C-alpha positions as a printed NumPy array, in Angstrom:
array([[ 13.213, -46.189,  24.884],
       [ 15.773, -44.899,  22.363],
       [ 18.149, -43.961,  25.185],
       [ 18.066, -47.537,  26.504],
       [ 18.617, -48.92 ,  22.986],
       [ 21.639, -46.656,  22.59 ],
       [ 22.883, -47.763,  26.007],
       [ 22.662, -51.407,  24.907],
       [ 24.547, -50.525,  21.707],
       [ 27.425, -49.162,  23.789],
       [ 26.532, -45.46 ,  23.957],
       [ 26.754, -44.838,  27.701],
       [ 25.603, -41.6  ,  29.339],
       [ 23.634, -40.359,  26.328],
       [ 21.222, -37.564,  27.217],
       [ 17.675, -37.503,  25.858],
       [ 18.275, -34.658,  23.33 ],
       [ 21.405, -36.376,  22.009],
       [ 19.51 , -39.657,  21.817],
       [ 16.786, -37.941,  19.787],
       [ 19.354, -36.554,  17.349],
       [ 21.076, -39.913,  17.023],
       [ 17.702, -41.565,  16.525],
       [ 16.93 , -39.175,  13.664],
       [ 20.33 , -39.851,  12.109],
       [ 19.781, -43.593,  12.36 ],
       [ 16.313, -43.311,  10.821],
       [ 17.708, -41.105,   8.057],
       [ 20.444, -43.609,   7.258],
       [ 17.761, -46.234,   6.673],
       [ 16.013, -44.143,   4.022],
       [ 17.217, -43.883,   0.448],
       [ 18.986, -40.862,  -1.002],
       [ 16.403, -40.592,  -3.786],
       [ 13.572, -40.585,  -1.224],
       [ 15.339, -37.85 ,   0.736],
       [ 15.753, -35.77 ,  -2.433],
       [ 12.113, -36.276,  -3.404],
       [ 11.08 , -35.094,   0.059],
       [ 12.591, -31.68 ,  -0.731],
       [ 10.644, -31.504,  -3.985],
       [  7.43 , -32.483,  -2.2  ],
       [  8.008, -29.798,   0.445],
       [  8.612, -27.183,  -2.278],
       [  5.384, -28.151,  -4.067],
       [  3.505, -27.844,  -0.793],
       [  5.095, -24.468,   0.017],
       [  4.27 , -23.12 ,  -3.461],
       [  0.705, -24.494,  -3.29 ],
       [  1.182, -26.349,  -6.582],
       [ -1.143, -29.229,  -7.493],
       [ -0.048, -32.738,  -6.558],
       [ -0.065, -33.756, -10.249],
       [  3.284, -31.972, -10.74 ],
       [  5.043, -34.261,  -8.291],
       [  5.29 , -37.276, -10.598],
       [  6.717, -35.189, -13.434],
       [  9.309, -33.608, -11.128],
       [ 10.518, -36.738,  -9.36 ],
       [ 10.587, -39.184, -12.286],
       [ 13.838, -39.288, -14.299],
       [ 13.621, -39.235, -18.098],
       [ 16.143, -42.039, -18.598],
       [ 18.104, -44.532, -16.518],
       [ 20.912, -46.675, -17.877],
       [ 22.456, -49.574, -15.981],
       [ 25.337, -51.447, -17.575],
       [ 27.863, -54.05 , -16.556],
       [ 31.395, -53.379, -17.647],
       [ 33.671, -56.421, -17.828],
       [ 37.4  , -55.812, -18.049],
       [ 40.633, -57.757, -17.958],
       [ 42.812, -56.151, -15.287],
       [ 46.62 , -56.016, -15.09 ],
       [ 46.718, -59.329, -13.177],
       [ 44.868, -61.082, -16.034],
       [ 41.774, -61.414, -13.875],
       [ 38.35 , -60.662, -15.261],
       [ 36.343, -58.172, -13.213],
       [ 32.799, -56.939, -13.732],
       [ 31.635, -53.527, -12.565],
       [ 28.18 , -51.989, -12.555],
       [ 27.798, -48.472, -13.889],
       [ 24.797, -46.142, -13.822],
       [ 23.704, -43.055, -15.732],
       [ 20.531, -41.183, -14.863],
       [ 19.279, -38.308, -16.98 ],
       [ 16.68 , -36.533, -14.924],
       [ 15.369, -33.57 , -16.913],
       [ 16.633, -31.452, -19.802],
       [ 13.962, -28.739, -19.736],
       [ 16.538, -26.141, -18.581],
       [ 19.324, -27.24 , -20.92 ],
       [ 21.545, -30.271, -21.466],
       [ 21.495, -33.103, -18.95 ],
       [ 24.019, -32.671, -16.159],
       [ 25.513, -35.145, -13.719],
       [ 24.141, -38.486, -12.736],
       [ 27.188, -40.628, -13.604],
       [ 29.076, -42.602, -10.977],
       [ 31.566, -45.469, -11.134],
       [ 32.23 , -46.667,  -7.61 ],
       [ 31.774, -50.044,  -5.894],
       [ 29.689, -48.536,  -3.097],
       [ 27.471, -46.457,  -5.389],
       [ 24.095, -47.753,  -6.497],
       [ 21.277, -46.633,  -8.765],
       [ 19.508, -44.871,  -5.895],
       [ 22.552, -42.635,  -5.298],
       [ 22.767, -41.709,  -8.969],
       [ 19.025, -40.948,  -9.142],
       [ 19.42 , -38.554,  -6.245],
       [ 22.465, -36.833,  -7.755],
       [ 20.761, -36.405, -11.137],
       [ 17.703, -34.866,  -9.498],
       [ 19.753, -32.525,  -7.337],
       [ 21.73 , -31.34 , -10.361],
       [ 18.521, -30.671, -12.255],
       [ 16.907, -28.439,  -9.662]])
């Protein structure tokens, strides 16, 4: 079924194993970065046989800040940008990472980065 869907999308001559890999990549691109990061934490908890109650504490950030920054650019146009800061956990020292200023970046991306920099 996936092979025929890929064929319709313009991928001609795709073998079944390649179709399976592409299907996984497509499914992965539909999930969020924070969900992907939390999956690693869940797998680690399972591997270490730790109780499920630790999961919420490990995946929940301590603080999230979303701001809108309005500026007057060189062309005298007013532009508004969104900015995010996520502080995940400071149990091992000062907060690290979790700041991004980019038009294609969203809160989900910053949550994932803050978590990855914590663990």
